Every structure is written in C-alpha cells, then in structure tokens.
N, C-alpha and C positions, 0 to 999 in steps of 0.2 A: 399553476403558472398564470401570471396576470398580463403578460405581454402578448403581442400578435405572434411573434416567432418563439418557439419553445426554448431556444438557447439564450434568448435575450436576458432573462433573469440571471442566468449563470454568468454571463458576460458582465453584468452589472455587479454581481458579487465579487468577481475576480478583479474588477477595477476599484473596489472599495473594501479591501481586506483590513481587518483590525490589526493594529501594530502590537508588538510585544510590550509588556510592562517592564520597562527598563529599570524603574525604581525597585521593583520586587527582585529583579535579577541582581542589582547592585547590593541590596540588603543581604542576600544569600552569600554573595562573594565576600562581603564584609564580615559576616558571621564566621566563615571559614578562616578568614585572615586573623580573626581574634582568638580562634581556638588554640588550644595547647598542642600544637603540632608544627612541623616544618612547613614552610610556605609551599603551597600547591602539592603537598605530599600525597594527596588522595587522587591526583591525576584527573582522569575523566569523570570520576565520581562527583567531583566538585562542579565540573562543566554540566553534567547531567542534572544535578540539583538546581543549578542556576537557570538552565534551559526550562526546567519544569516550572520554576517560579515565574519566569518571564512569560510563559504562555498560559499559565493558570491564574496569574495575578496574586498568588499566595506566597508569602515569605515568612517563615520557612515553608516550603511546599509539603503537600501530603497527597498520598494516593490511597483512597479508601474505597473507591468503587470502580476498579479497573474492569474493562470489558474487552473480550476477544470477539471480534466480528468476522465471520468467514462467509464470503459470497461465492456461490457456485453457479456456473453457467456452462452451456454446451454450444458447440460451434459447428456450423455447416461445413467448414473447410476441412474437417477431420476426414471427410470422404476421400481425400487425396492420399490417405495412408501415411499421415505424418506422426502418428503415435502408435506405440506397441499396445496400447490399452484400448478396449472398445468404448464407445460413447457411454454405454450403460454403467461404466465404472464411476462416473461422476455421481450418479444417483446412489450407487452402492456406498460410496464414501460418505455421502450425506446421511444415509440411513445408519451407517456405523457410528457416526458422530451422535446422532439422535439416540442411539442405544447405549452411548457412553463407552464404546469400545475402541475409539480411535486414539491415536497418540495425543492429539490436541486435548482430548478430555483429561488425560492423565496429567499433562503439563499444566492445564488450567487448575486442576485440583491442587497440585503441588505449590502453585504460586497464588492460590486464592483469587482466581479470576472468574468473572462471569463469562458465559459463552453463549453466543447466538450464531446459528448457522442458517443462512438464507438460501433457499432454493429459488433460483431465478428462472422460472419457466423451463425447467430442464427437458420437458417433453417437446419443446419447440426450439430447436437449435437456431442460432442466428444464420443469416444468409451466408452463402459461400463467398468469402471475400475475394476470391480470385475472379469472380464474375458478377458480383453484386455487392451492395452495401450490407454490412452486418445488421444495421438497424436503420429505420427512418428517423428523422430528427425528433419527431414527437415521442417515438418509443425510446430513443436514447435519453431524452430529457426526463421522461417519466421514470426511467430506471435510475438516473442520477438522483432524482427526487426521492425515490424509494431508498436509495443508499443513505441519503441524508437522515432518514428516520431511524438509522441504526443507533443514534444517540438518544432516542426517545426513552424516557424513564430515568435518564441521568447517568453520567459517568464522569470520571475525572482523569482517565487515561484510556484512550481508544487504541486498541491493537487490531491491525487489519491483515487478513489473509485471504486466500483464494482456493477454489477447487474448480477444475475444468479440464477434461481431456482435450489435449491439443492446444491449451492456452499458452504454452511456451512459444509455439510458433506464432500465435497471434501477438504475443508480447514482442517477439523479434520484429514482426512487421510494423508494430507501433513505433518501436525504437528507430527502425530504418526510416519510416515516414517522417518522424520528428527530428531525428538527428543526422540523417543521411547515411549513405553506404548501401551495400547490397545485402542480400539474404545471408551470404556466407560470412559476413561480418558479425551477424547477430544471432544466428541459430546455434543450438548446442544439443546435448543429449536429451534434455528434458527428462521424461520418466523412463529413459532407457533406450533411446533410439540408437541403432548401430550406424556405421559410417554411411551405408547406402540410404538409410532413412534420413539422416541428417542432410545428405545431399538433396534429397527430395524436399525436405523442409526449406532449404535455401532456394530451390527452384520455385516453390510455392510463394515465398516472400517476394521474390523478384516478379512473379506474375501479379501479385497483389499491388506492388508499386507501379507496375506498368498499367494495370487496369484503372487505378485511381489517380494516375498522373493528371495534374491540373486541378486537383481538389485537395491538395495537401498543405496549403498555406495557412489554413485555419485549424488550430489544434482541436477544437470541439468537433469540427467536421471530420478530422482524422479519427477521432474517437468513435464517432458513430459509423463511419465507413469501414474502418479497419479493426476496430476493437470488438467488444462483446459485452454481454450484460454484466458479468462480474467486474469488468474494467470500468464500466460506466458507474456502477454502484459504489465501487471503491473511490472513484473520483468524487462522487457526491458526498460520501462519508467524510473524506478529507476536508472538503470545503465546508461542510456543516460544522465539523469540529473547530475549524478556524473561527467561524462566526460566533461560536459559543465558548471560546477560550478553553478548548480541550486539547492538550498535547496528544500527539499521535505517534505510534510506533508502526512502521511499515515492515513487511517481511516478504521476501521472495521476488523472483524475476517479474511475475505478472503484476503484482501490486506496485512494484517500482515503475513499471511501464504505465500503469494508470496514473501514478503520481506525475510522471513525465509530461502527460497531457496538460496538467495544471501549470507545471513549471514553464512549458512552452507558451502558455497564455499570459503568465505573470511570473517572472523568476523569483518573486518573493512568496509565492503561494505555498511553498514547502518549508518555510522557516519554522513552523510549529511542529515539524516532523523530524524524527530520527529514524534511521534505518537500523533495524534490530540485527539483521543477519545477512550475510552474503550467501547466495546459493552457489553450487558448483558450475552453474552456467557460465561459460567462458566470458560472455559479454556483460555479465552482471556488474562486475567490478568497474568496468569501463563506463557503463551507464551511471553507476552510483557516483563516480568521480565527476562526470559531466554535470550531474545534478547537485554536487556539493554535499553529498551524503556520505559520512564516514561511519561504517558499520560498527555497532557495539560488539558483535560476536562474529566469529568466522569458524563455525563448527562443521562446515561442509554439509549442511542439511539440504538435501534435494527434495525431501518430503514437503508436500504442500500443507494446506490446512492452517498455516500461520504458526507453525511450531516454533520458529525462530522468534517471532514477536512475543509469543507467550513466555518464552525463556527470557527474552530481553526485559519483559515487564518486571520480572523478579529483580533484575539489576536496577531498574528505575525506582522500584519501591525501596530498595536498599539505599539508594542515593538520597531519596526523600527522608527516610528515617535517620540517616547519618546527619543530614543537615539539621533536622529538627532536634535531634538529641544533642548535638554539639551546641546548638543555639541555646538549649536549656541550660547546659553546663556553663556557657559564657554568661548567661543572665544570672545564674546562681552564684 
C-alpha cells in the first residue's frame, strides 16, 4: 500500500475501473448473427460468449487457463452456536482439498480447472462481530491485497469460492448491513441449522447491526467490521481480476456477499462477474437480483468450496468454444 490509510488504494481502484471492450463484444454477437442458425437460438450461450469477449478483450473469446480459487477463514462469532459444525471443520475441509478428496477436486478435474485453496490464518479466528470488529483496517486491507494475488501466474477465467464455518451468518450480516433489513430477512439453514439455530443466527445478526450502527455507511468499513478474511480476500480477487481484464465466476452465498461490498462502493464493480449458481439459502436469490446477477445454474448446491463455480466454468468454456468454432465456420 502506498497511501496513508490502508483502504485508500482500494477506493482509488474502485473509482477507476476499466470498462468493457464493447468492440470485442460486438464482434462476437456479429459472428453468431452470421452463423448458420436461427437468430439467438443459442440463448444465454451467446450472451456468455459476448460477456467473455467484452471482459477479456478477445473475440472470439477463449478459456485456456481457468482457475478455481477457494478462500478459507474462521470467525469468532461462531462461539454463539450459529453452526452445527465445529470451527475445526474449516481446516479439515482445507486438508481434504489438499489431499485431492473433496468434491471441488473432482469437479475441477472434470472441467480441466486449476485449483488453489488459501488458508487465511485459520488458527486465528476474526473478532466476534457482535462485540468487536472482525478485522482492523490494516488487516482487512492486507487480506484484500492477498486475495488480489490469486491471479498471480496468470488465468483467463477466475472462479471464486469459500470455506468457513459460520460464514453464512457473517454473509447474512453483510447483506443486512449493506442492503437493509433484519437478521430474519437474511439468515437461512447454512450447513444444516435447525429452526432454533436459525433463530439464534437471526439474533446474532441483529446484535451485529446494533453494535456497528453508525459505522455502516462505508462499504469497506462494513467489510472490515462485519466480514471476515475470506470475504476480504474474495473482494480483493474480484477487484484484481477487473484490473487485469479477467472475467469472474462467483459462487455461493458468502462469495456473493463479498461481491456486494464492491457493488455498494461502485455499482459497476461486478460487470465482469457472472453468478455461477444459486445456493438454497432463501435470501441468495433476492441478493442476486439486487446485484443484477442472473445465475447460470440452479442445482440447489449448498456445499461450499466453489462447486457451483467450477461447474459453471464448464458452461463458460463451452460458450467460448461454440463462439470460436462457429467463427471459423463463418470465415471458412
């Protein structure tokens, strides 16, 4: 960071986001129009290919180095009994990914995706957000900067997912802080909470909103007070991808909440993003609609790890190949 305040560099980036390559998008749409098929007969496949061209600057587009990045964090607020899983389950899930035995490993193999899983200081949970900030500004900014490094080494499609016991409650608190409402408007079953636990989750979100009242006008301040490390890292990764012309696939309730922080700071900040999949969380569809994100898939996947994004990547790759293949036929 080069400025006095850690968030200043991110504010500057959010104020100066690169625009889409509209010429590349138009070229792809023109190729589909010239192809031997009925107009718009491929539906969203044509839209996906055009979006990919617009945000990669390549027409026809190509996906040759897709990456699935999963960020894992732990949360102090879990001590309030908001998850049926112990905190140690986050580290267990990371270890399973490292051993190649998680669902995300198999989906990445099936779709030929690279996979990176980031352990964000799992041994140090964030502050209990009912009575403290999750992170200080310097720590939140550093975690965002770490998330920006997810694209190091190069990628042309970034898929984002999360791991974190209790992070559906944290996501609900973020949505409530950014979009309004009470805890009951945003909480859901998460990883299997029963009715009593969901009521407790709603109470926790209300306590979070009450404690941080007066500090929720600034989206980045909301992120560092109410969020957590995986949320900050995902926000940083989304921002870095935008600066490097890398299209992004989001997945899950938590990743969407992290994206909502950027949207609140600049409504154009997610234009290079597609939502791969809707989770069964009742509020996810409502949040996605508020953000202007139409999901590619609705497979009712509540599993974290970014499984929906990895599945969605296969669809994006197919759209790219359809575009390039039909372009070759038109030129031939």
